[in-house]
C-alpha positions, 0 to 999 in steps of 0.5 A: 487717945483716951476716949470714954467707951460709953460716949457716942459721937456722930458717925461722921465726926467719929470718922473724921476724928479717926482719919485725923488721928491716922494722919497725925500718927503718919506725920509723926512716923514720917518725922521719926523715919526722916521721910521728907517726901512723906512730910511734903505729901502731908503739907498743904501748899499754904502750910505754916509752922510756928515755934510758939515758945521763945528762947528769951521768955518774950511772948512772941514766938521763936519762929514762924515758917510760911508756905510749904517750902519754908515749913519743909526747910524747917523740917529738913533742918530738924532731920539733918540735925538729929541722928535719931528722932523718936517720940515716946509716951505719945498721946493724941487728942482730936476734935470731933470734926477732925480739923485739929489734933493735939500731940503730947509726947516726950522726945527721945532724940539724938543729935547728929553728933551723938548727944542725947536730946530729950524734950517735951512736946505739945503739937497742935496740928490743923487739917483741911481736906486731908492736908496739914495747914498749920502746926504750933510746936511747943517745946522746952527752950531750956532743954533745947539750949542745953544741947544746942546752945543759944540761938543768935538773933 
């Protein structure tokens, strides 16, 4: 996270932002380690996840998962379909109140069948009372289809 060392934020905001950054790093680490119990622990019961960019170029999202069970199902699919999950060049920005964190990262993944899968990610994570309540995932759908093919409607 790039900060101006001369800028001073209120102590409560600084602590909230620091905690959100730590939770964000822990969430990414749980993905990289394929730690489904840790991912489940991070999620609020009413969590949601939106795959924001469509595979058709349409404005509606490619997918939306509502509730902890559906979000975990999506994350379990990611874990199952990837041999390796690694985020590189991670940049995390957090709002002063710690309610939202943003991740920019390069994905250096390997599919379960050994094919390399490189994508660029932007994640917007919303937090409430230490739990992840919503994720917006932005990734290049062309990079996805080059490795995994077209998704059926």
